[in-house]
VEXLUMMAR-205673 format. One line per field, with one value per residue: chain; residue number from 1; x, y negated, z of N, C-alpha, C in turn. Coordinates in Angstrom, 1 decimal, padded with zeros to 4 digits. Atoms other than C-alpha are relative to their C-alpha. Example, Ala and Ser with C-alpha at 12.3 -4.5 7.8 and 13.67 -1.06 7.14 Angstrom:
# residues 2
ch <- [A A] $
i <- [1 2] $
n_xx <- [000.9 -000.9] $
n_yy <- [001.2 001.1] $
n_zz <- [000.0 000.0] $
ca_xx <- [012.3 013.7] $
ca_yy <- [004.5 001.1] $
ca_zz <- [007.8 007.1] $
c_xx <- [000.9 -000.8] $
c_yy <- [-001.2 -001.1] $
c_zz <- [000.0 000.8] $
END
This chain:
# residues 121
ch <- [A A A A A A A A A A A A A A A A A A A A A A A A A A A A A A A A A A A A A A A A A A A A A A A A A A A A A A A A A A A A A A A A A A A A A A A A A A A A A A A A A A A A A A A A A A A A A A A A A A A A A A A A A A A A A A A A A A A A A A A A A] $
i <- [1 2 3 4 5 6 7 8 9 10 11 12 13 14 15 16 17 18 19 20 21 22 23 24 25 26 27 28 29 30 31 32 33 34 35 36 37 38 39 40 41 42 43 44 45 46 47 48 49 50 51 52 53 54 55 56 57 58 59 60 61 62 63 64 65 66 67 68 69 70 71 72 73 74 75 76 77 78 79 80 81 82 83 84 85 86 87 88 89 90 91 92 93 94 95 96 97 98 99 100 101 102 103 104 105 106 107 108 109 110 111 112 113 114 115 116 117 118 119 120 121] $
n_xx <- [000.2 001.5 000.6 -000.4 -001.2 000.3 000.7 -001.1 -001.1 000.6 000.6 001.5 000.6 000.3 001.3 -000.3 -000.7 001.1 000.7 -000.9 -000.1 001.2 000.2 -001.0 -001.2 -001.1 000.4 -000.6 000.1 000.0 -001.3 -000.6 000.4 001.3 000.8 000.7 000.4 -000.7 -000.4 -001.3 -000.1 -001.3 -000.8 000.4 001.2 -000.3 -000.2 001.4 000.7 -000.6 000.6 001.4 000.0 -000.3 001.1 001.1 -000.4 000.2 001.4 000.6 000.8 -000.2 000.7 -000.8 -001.2 000.3 000.3 -001.2 -000.9 000.7 -000.1 -001.5 -000.4 000.9 -000.5 000.8 000.5 000.9 001.0 -000.7 -001.0 -001.0 -000.7 001.0 000.2 -001.1 000.0 000.9 -000.6 -001.1 000.6 000.6 -001.1 -000.6 000.9 -000.2 -001.3 000.1 000.8 -000.7 -001.0 000.7 000.4 -001.2 -000.4 000.9 -000.5 -001.2 000.4 000.7 -001.0 -000.8 000.8 -000.1 -001.3 -000.2 000.9 -000.5 000.9 000.4 000.2] $
n_yy <- [000.1 -000.2 001.3 000.5 000.7 001.3 000.9 000.5 000.9 001.3 000.8 -000.1 -001.1 -001.1 000.4 001.0 -000.7 -000.8 000.9 000.5 -001.1 000.0 001.1 -000.2 000.8 -000.9 -001.3 -001.2 -001.2 -001.2 -000.4 -001.2 -001.1 -000.5 -000.5 001.0 000.9 001.2 000.9 000.8 001.3 000.4 001.1 001.3 000.5 001.0 001.2 000.4 000.5 001.3 000.9 000.1 000.9 001.3 000.5 000.3 001.2 001.1 000.2 -000.9 -001.0 -001.4 -000.3 000.5 -000.8 -001.3 000.2 000.3 -001.2 -001.0 000.5 -000.1 -001.4 -000.6 -000.3 000.8 001.2 000.9 000.6 000.6 001.0 000.1 001.2 000.9 -000.5 000.4 001.5 000.5 -000.3 000.9 001.3 -000.1 000.0 001.4 000.8 -000.3 000.5 001.4 000.3 -000.5 001.0 001.2 -000.2 -000.1 001.4 000.5 -000.6 000.7 001.4 -000.1 -000.4 001.3 001.0 -000.5 000.2 001.5 000.4 -000.2 -000.8 000.7 -000.9] $
n_zz <- [-001.4 -000.3 -000.3 -001.4 000.1 000.7 -000.9 -001.0 000.7 000.5 -001.0 000.3 -000.4 001.0 000.7 001.1 001.1 000.8 000.7 001.1 001.0 000.7 000.9 001.1 -000.2 -000.2 000.4 -000.6 000.9 -000.9 -000.6 000.6 -000.7 000.4 -001.1 -000.6 001.0 -000.3 001.1 -000.1 000.6 000.5 -000.7 000.7 -000.6 -001.0 000.7 000.4 -001.2 -000.2 000.9 -000.3 -001.0 000.5 000.9 -000.8 -000.7 000.9 000.2 000.9 -000.7 000.3 001.3 001.1 000.2 000.6 001.5 000.8 000.1 000.8 001.4 000.5 000.1 000.9 001.3 000.9 -000.8 000.7 -000.8 -001.2 000.4 -001.1 -000.1 -000.6 -001.3 -000.8 000.0 -001.0 -001.3 -000.2 -000.3 -001.4 -001.0 000.1 -000.7 -001.4 -000.4 -000.1 -001.2 -001.1 -000.2 -000.5 -001.4 -000.7 -000.2 -001.1 -001.3 -000.3 -000.4 -001.2 -000.9 -000.1 -000.8 -001.4 -000.5 -000.1 -001.1 -001.4 -000.9 -001.3 -001.1] $
ca_xx <- [137.1 133.8 131.3 132.4 135.9 134.6 132.4 135.3 137.8 135.3 133.6 130.1 127.6 126.8 123.3 124.7 127.0 124.1 122.1 124.9 125.1 121.4 121.6 124.5 127.1 129.4 129.5 130.4 130.9 130.3 132.9 135.3 133.9 131.0 129.7 128.4 126.8 129.3 130.1 133.5 134.1 137.1 139.8 138.6 135.3 137.0 138.0 134.4 133.1 135.4 134.1 130.5 131.2 132.8 129.9 127.4 129.3 129.1 125.4 124.9 122.2 122.4 119.8 121.9 125.0 123.3 121.9 125.2 127.2 124.4 124.6 128.5 128.5 125.6 126.5 123.9 123.7 121.2 118.8 121.3 123.1 126.1 127.7 124.5 124.0 127.5 127.4 124.3 126.0 129.1 127.0 125.2 128.5 130.0 126.9 127.3 130.9 130.1 127.4 129.7 132.5 130.2 129.0 132.6 133.4 130.4 131.7 135.1 133.6 131.5 134.6 136.6 133.7 133.7 137.4 137.2 134.4 135.6 134.3 132.4 132.5] $
ca_yy <- [-053.5 -052.7 -055.3 -055.4 -056.3 -058.9 -060.4 -060.6 -062.1 -064.6 -065.6 -064.8 -062.5 -059.1 -060.5 -063.5 -061.3 -059.0 -062.0 -063.4 -060.0 -059.9 -063.3 -062.1 -064.3 -061.5 -057.9 -054.5 -051.1 -047.6 -046.5 -043.7 -041.3 -039.2 -038.3 -041.8 -044.8 -047.4 -050.3 -051.8 -055.4 -056.6 -058.8 -061.6 -061.8 -063.8 -066.4 -066.4 -066.9 -069.9 -071.4 -070.8 -072.6 -075.5 -075.8 -075.7 -078.4 -080.5 -080.1 -077.3 -074.9 -071.1 -071.0 -073.3 -071.3 -068.0 -069.5 -070.8 -067.6 -065.5 -067.6 -067.6 -063.8 -063.2 -061.7 -063.9 -067.4 -068.7 -071.2 -072.4 -075.6 -075.1 -078.3 -080.3 -078.2 -078.9 -082.6 -083.0 -081.2 -083.3 -086.5 -085.3 -084.5 -087.9 -089.6 -087.8 -088.7 -092.4 -092.4 -090.5 -093.0 -095.9 -094.4 -093.6 -097.3 -098.2 -095.9 -097.5 -101.0 -099.9 -098.4 -101.7 -103.8 -101.6 -101.9 -105.7 -106.0 -106.6 -104.1 -105.7 -104.0] $
ca_zz <- [120.3 122.0 123.0 126.7 125.7 123.2 125.8 128.3 125.8 124.4 127.6 126.1 127.3 125.6 124.9 123.1 121.1 120.1 119.2 117.0 115.3 114.6 113.1 110.8 112.4 113.5 112.5 114.0 112.6 114.1 116.6 115.7 118.2 116.8 120.2 121.1 119.4 120.5 118.1 117.3 116.6 114.6 116.2 113.7 115.6 118.3 115.7 114.3 117.8 118.3 115.1 116.0 119.3 117.5 115.0 117.8 119.8 116.7 116.6 114.1 114.9 114.9 112.1 109.9 110.6 109.8 106.5 105.5 106.4 104.7 101.5 101.4 101.7 099.3 095.9 094.2 095.9 093.4 094.8 097.5 096.9 099.2 098.4 099.3 102.4 103.6 102.6 104.8 107.7 107.3 107.3 110.6 112.3 111.2 112.6 115.9 116.1 115.5 118.2 120.6 120.0 120.6 123.9 124.9 124.5 126.7 129.4 129.1 129.5 132.4 134.1 133.4 134.9 138.0 138.4 138.1 140.7 144.3 146.8 149.7 153.0] $
c_xx <- [-001.5 -000.5 000.4 001.3 -000.2 -000.6 001.1 000.9 -000.6 -000.7 -001.5 -000.6 -000.3 -001.3 000.3 000.7 -001.0 -000.9 000.7 000.0 -001.3 -000.3 001.0 001.2 001.3 -000.4 000.8 -000.1 000.0 001.3 000.5 -000.4 -001.4 -000.9 -000.8 -000.4 000.6 000.3 001.3 -000.1 001.5 000.6 -000.5 -001.3 000.3 000.2 -001.4 -000.8 000.4 -000.6 -001.5 -000.1 000.3 -001.2 -001.1 000.3 -000.1 -001.4 -000.7 -000.8 000.4 -000.7 000.8 001.3 -000.3 -000.4 001.2 000.9 -000.7 000.2 001.4 000.3 -000.9 000.7 -000.6 -000.5 -000.9 -001.0 000.6 001.0 000.9 000.6 -001.0 -000.2 001.2 000.2 -001.0 000.6 001.2 -000.5 -000.6 001.1 000.7 -000.8 000.1 001.3 000.0 -000.8 000.9 001.2 -000.5 -000.3 001.3 000.5 -000.9 000.5 001.3 -000.2 -000.6 001.1 000.9 -000.8 000.0 001.4 000.2 -000.9 000.6 -001.0 -000.2 -000.2 -000.6] $
c_yy <- [000.1 -001.3 -000.5 -000.8 -001.4 -001.1 -000.5 -001.0 -001.2 -000.9 -000.1 001.2 001.0 -000.4 -001.0 000.6 000.8 -001.0 -000.6 001.0 000.2 -001.2 000.0 -000.9 000.7 001.4 001.1 001.2 001.2 000.3 001.3 001.2 000.4 000.3 -001.2 -001.1 -001.4 -000.7 -000.6 -001.3 -000.3 -001.1 -001.4 -000.5 -001.1 -001.4 -000.5 -000.6 -001.5 -001.1 -000.2 -001.1 -001.5 -000.6 -000.4 -001.3 -001.2 -000.3 000.9 001.1 001.4 000.3 -000.5 000.8 001.4 -000.2 -000.2 001.2 001.0 -000.4 000.2 001.4 000.7 000.2 -001.0 -001.2 -000.9 -000.6 -000.7 -000.9 -000.2 -001.3 -001.1 000.4 -000.5 -001.5 -000.6 000.3 -000.9 -001.4 000.0 000.0 -001.4 -001.0 000.2 -000.6 -001.5 -000.4 000.3 -001.0 -001.4 000.1 000.1 -001.4 -000.7 000.4 -000.7 -001.4 000.0 000.3 -001.3 -001.0 000.4 -000.3 -001.5 -000.6 000.3 000.8 -000.8 001.0 -000.7] $
c_zz <- [000.3 000.6 001.4 -000.1 -000.7 000.9 001.0 -000.6 -000.5 001.0 -000.2 000.6 -001.1 -000.7 -001.1 -001.2 -000.9 -000.8 -001.3 -001.1 -000.7 -000.9 -001.2 000.2 000.3 -000.4 000.7 -000.9 001.1 000.6 -000.6 000.6 -000.4 001.1 000.7 -001.1 000.3 -001.4 000.2 -000.7 -000.4 000.8 -000.5 000.6 001.0 -000.7 -000.5 001.1 000.4 -001.0 000.2 001.2 -000.4 -000.8 001.0 000.8 -000.9 -000.4 -001.1 000.6 -000.5 -001.3 -001.1 -000.3 -000.7 -001.4 -000.7 -000.2 -001.0 -001.5 -000.5 -000.2 -001.0 -001.4 -001.0 000.8 -000.7 000.9 001.2 -000.5 001.2 000.2 000.7 001.4 000.8 000.0 001.0 001.4 000.3 000.4 001.5 001.0 000.1 000.8 001.5 000.5 000.2 001.3 001.3 000.3 000.6 001.5 000.9 000.2 001.0 001.3 000.4 000.5 001.4 001.1 000.2 000.9 001.4 000.7 000.3 001.1 001.4 000.8 001.3 001.1 001.2] $
END
């Protein structure tokens, strides 16, 4: 699929898709028509884009994602401790979840307190 269709189906801008491609997060290949310079993206790019969005929502940076994906795809990943990298990211996400759950409980308590307070008119 061409970038316009990928943008429409993913809800992302063409600029964002080009940025992700420059960062090595998604890939395209030359189109089949020799008369233009269009690029084609595989259907799997939509799945990758969903995973990128999930990772970002969990607090992972594009730089970390690019490093991780680059190392996982590298033929010689020497010098990269993937397990330690992932352990650190897991710990960060778990900490965010803990903080979010604590904040969610505060919101619920505030809502309950508001519901219990009589309205004066």
